[in-house]
NULUM-626381 format. One line per field, with one value per residue (C-alpha): x, y, z. Coordinates in nm, 2 decimals. Each point is the difference from the previous one (the first is absolute). Layout:
BEGIN
u: [X, ...] .
v: [Y, ...] .
w: [Z, ...] .
//
This chain:
BEGIN
u: [-0.78, -0.18, 0.06, 0.37, 0.07, -0.16, 0.27, 0.31, -0.13, -0.05, 0.35, 0.18, -0.21, 0.18, 0.37, -0.07, -0.07, 0.32, 0.25, -0.19, 0.02, 0.33, 0.13, -0.16, 0.17, 0.33, -0.02, 0.07, 0.31, 0.15, 0.07, 0.30, -0.14, -0.27, 0.22, 0.27, -0.27, -0.17, 0.34, 0.09, -0.32, 0.02, 0.42, -0.13, -0.31, 0.21, -0.06, -0.20, 0.34, -0.21, -0.27, 0.21, 0.28, -0.32, -0.15, 0.36, 0.04, -0.32, 0.10, 0.25, -0.14, -0.34, 0.08, -0.36, -0.10, 0.34, -0.17, -0.23, 0.20, 0.18, -0.29, -0.11, 0.32, -0.01, -0.37, 0.14, 0.32, -0.31, -0.20, 0.27, 0.12, -0.40, 0.04, 0.28, -0.16, -0.25, 0.17, 0.16, -0.32, -0.16, 0.32, -0.13, 0.28, 0.10, -0.13, 0.21, -0.18, 0.14, 0.38, 0.09, 0.18, 0.13, 0.14, -0.21, 0.11, -0.27, -0.16, -0.32, -0.27, -0.33, -0.03, 0.20, 0.25, 0.08, -0.40, -0.05, 0.27, -0.08, -0.36, 0.05, 0.24, -0.26, -0.28, 0.25, 0.19, -0.38, -0.13, 0.27, -0.04, -0.38, 0.07, 0.29, -0.21, -0.27, 0.21, 0.19, -0.20, -0.08, 0.40, 0.00, -0.23, 0.13, 0.32, -0.11, -0.20, 0.31, 0.19, -0.18, -0.05, 0.40, 0.06, -0.24, 0.18, 0.35, -0.06, -0.13, 0.35, 0.24, 0.00, 0.27, -0.16, -0.29, 0.17, 0.19, -0.30, -0.24, 0.30, 0.03, -0.35, -0.04, 0.29, -0.17, -0.29, 0.15, 0.18, -0.34, -0.23, 0.29, 0.00, -0.37, 0.00, 0.26, -0.20, -0.29, 0.18, 0.14, -0.31, -0.16, 0.30, 0.00, -0.32, 0.11, 0.36, -0.13, -0.24, 0.26, 0.19, -0.25, 0.00, 0.32, -0.01, -0.20, 0.22, 0.29, -0.19, 0.03, -0.32, -0.39, -0.24, -0.19, 0.35, -0.01, -0.33, 0.02, 0.32, -0.15, -0.34, 0.26, 0.18, -0.31, -0.13, 0.27, 0.04, -0.38, 0.04, 0.31, -0.13, -0.12, 0.37, 0.17, -0.17, -0.01, 0.23, 0.03, 0.24, -0.10] .
v: [3.02, -0.30, -0.23, 0.13, -0.06, -0.40, -0.02, 0.09, -0.18, -0.35, 0.10, 0.05, -0.35, -0.17, 0.19, -0.13, -0.39, 0.01, 0.12, -0.29, -0.27, 0.07, 0.05, -0.34, -0.22, 0.22, -0.16, -0.36, 0.14, -0.02, -0.36, -0.09, -0.26, 0.19, 0.35, -0.18, -0.22, 0.36, 0.17, -0.25, 0.02, 0.41, -0.07, -0.26, 0.24, 0.34, 0.17, -0.36, -0.18, -0.34, -0.03, 0.18, -0.33, -0.25, 0.13, -0.02, -0.39, -0.07, 0.14, -0.20, -0.35, 0.01, 0.10, -0.12, 0.36, 0.16, 0.34, -0.04, -0.01, 0.30, 0.18, -0.07, 0.11, 0.32, 0.06, -0.07, 0.25, 0.33, -0.07, 0.07, 0.32, 0.08, -0.04, 0.21, 0.27, 0.03, 0.03, 0.29, 0.19, -0.08, 0.02, -0.19, 0.04, -0.37, -0.07, 0.17, -0.19, -0.32, -0.08, -0.18, -0.27, 0.09, 0.29, 0.10, 0.09, 0.32, 0.24, -0.06, -0.26, -0.03, -0.21, -0.30, -0.11, -0.34, -0.05, 0.11, -0.21, -0.32, 0.01, 0.08, -0.28, -0.22, 0.05, 0.00, -0.31, -0.13, 0.06, -0.21, -0.26, -0.04, -0.01, -0.24, -0.25, 0.01, -0.05, -0.30, -0.26, 0.13, 0.03, -0.39, -0.14, 0.15, -0.12, -0.33, -0.01, 0.14, -0.25, -0.29, 0.14, 0.05, -0.33, -0.18, 0.19, -0.09, -0.34, -0.04, 0.11, -0.13, -0.11, 0.24, 0.33, -0.11, -0.04, 0.32, 0.23, -0.16, 0.06, 0.39, 0.03, -0.10, 0.23, 0.27, -0.10, -0.04, 0.33, 0.24, -0.22, 0.06, 0.41, 0.01, -0.17, 0.26, 0.25, -0.10, 0.00, 0.31, 0.14, -0.17, 0.14, 0.30, 0.13, -0.10, 0.12, 0.33, 0.04, -0.10, 0.32, 0.24, -0.13, 0.04, 0.39, 0.06, -0.26, 0.24, 0.28, 0.23, 0.01, 0.07, -0.28, 0.26, 0.02, -0.40, -0.02, 0.26, -0.11, -0.43, 0.19, 0.16, -0.25, -0.25, 0.25, 0.05, -0.36, -0.03, 0.29, -0.13, -0.40, -0.03, 0.15, -0.22, -0.32, 0.09, -0.11, -0.33, -0.16, 0.01] .
w: [0.71, 0.16, -0.32, 0.01, 0.40, -0.08, -0.29, 0.21, 0.30, -0.26, -0.15, 0.36, 0.11, -0.31, 0.07, 0.35, -0.11, -0.27, 0.34, 0.23, -0.25, -0.09, 0.35, 0.08, -0.30, 0.07, 0.32, -0.10, -0.15, 0.33, -0.03, -0.16, -0.22, -0.15, 0.00, -0.23, -0.22, -0.08, -0.08, -0.23, -0.19, 0.02, -0.18, -0.25, -0.10, 0.01, -0.39, -0.07, -0.05, 0.13, -0.24, -0.27, 0.03, 0.05, -0.34, -0.20, 0.20, -0.13, -0.39, 0.04, 0.11, -0.21, -0.35, -0.13, 0.23, -0.05, -0.17, 0.23, 0.35, -0.18, -0.01, 0.33, 0.14, -0.17, 0.14, 0.33, -0.06, -0.12, 0.30, 0.22, -0.21, 0.01, 0.31, 0.09, -0.20, 0.22, 0.33, -0.21, -0.02, 0.33, 0.23, 0.28, 0.27, 0.14, 0.36, 0.27, 0.28, 0.01, -0.02, -0.35, -0.06, -0.35, -0.18, -0.30, -0.33, 0.04, 0.23, -0.18, 0.15, -0.25, -0.11, 0.04, -0.26, 0.17, 0.03, -0.39, -0.14, 0.19, -0.07, -0.39, 0.00, 0.20, -0.23, -0.34, 0.09, 0.12, -0.36, -0.18, 0.32, -0.13, -0.36, 0.06, 0.21, -0.29, -0.26, 0.16, -0.09, -0.33, -0.07, 0.15, -0.24, -0.27, 0.03, 0.06, -0.34, -0.18, 0.16, -0.12, -0.35, -0.03, 0.18, -0.28, -0.31, 0.14, 0.06, -0.33, -0.14, 0.26, 0.32, 0.14, -0.13, 0.17, 0.34, -0.04, -0.10, 0.27, 0.27, -0.13, -0.01, 0.38, 0.11, -0.14, 0.17, 0.31, -0.07, -0.06, 0.35, 0.20, -0.10, 0.01, 0.36, 0.13, -0.14, 0.19, 0.30, 0.01, -0.09, 0.33, 0.22, -0.12, 0.16, 0.38, -0.08, -0.09, 0.31, 0.19, -0.12, 0.05, 0.35, 0.00, -0.01, 0.26, 0.25, -0.07, 0.02, -0.31, -0.12, 0.13, -0.09, -0.23, -0.21, 0.00, -0.14, -0.28, -0.11, -0.02, -0.22, -0.19, -0.09, -0.06, -0.23, -0.21, 0.00, -0.13, -0.24, -0.19, 0.03, -0.36, -0.16, 0.24, -0.10, -0.34, -0.30, -0.20, 0.13, 0.40] .
//
C-alpha cells in the first residue's frame, strides 16, 4: 500500500511539474512577437507539412541522393502517422489550464505529432547531410581525375572536343558540389528549426512538456530505426 501511495505521489509531482513548465512557457506568448513566431512554426508544422516540403525540395535539388531524400521524407511521414496512432490509444486531453494561441486538428495531446515529425526529419536529414559532407571531397577528386583523363584524350584528337568535354565535366562537378553543399546546409538548419518547433507547441499552449518530449523521442527512434533503409540504394 505504501508503495502505491509513493507511486501516486510521484505521478502527481510529475503532473504538477508538467503544468508548471507549460504555464511558464505559455506566459512568453504574451509577447506579440513571440506569439507570432510560435503560431507560424505551429502552422508550418501541421501534419508535418514543412518537413515533407523540405524533403521533396531536397530530392529535387540533390539528384545524386534523390532516392534517399524521398525515403527520408517517407520516414518523416511515417513517424507522424505513428504518433497519431499513439494519440488515439493514449487519448490524453490537451491542457485546459492555459489559453491556447492556435486551434488544433485533434483533441488529444500525447505525444506531440509536431515534435515527432520535426525530430524525425532533423535526424533523417542530418544523416543525409553527414553522408554528403563525407562524400563531397571524394566527388571532387573523382571528377577532377575524370576531367584530366578526358581532356588529355580529347586534346590528342581535337582541341575543340577537349574544350567541350572539359566544360561539360566542370559543369557536372559544380552541380554535384552545389547539391552536396545544399544537403549539408539543410542538415545543419534542421535540428535548431526542429527544436524551435517543439518549443512553439508549448508557447502556444497546446501540449504539455511531456507530450513534446515523448514526440521527440518517438521521432528520433523512428528515424534511427529506418536509417539503413533510408540511405540504401545503389544511386544514393
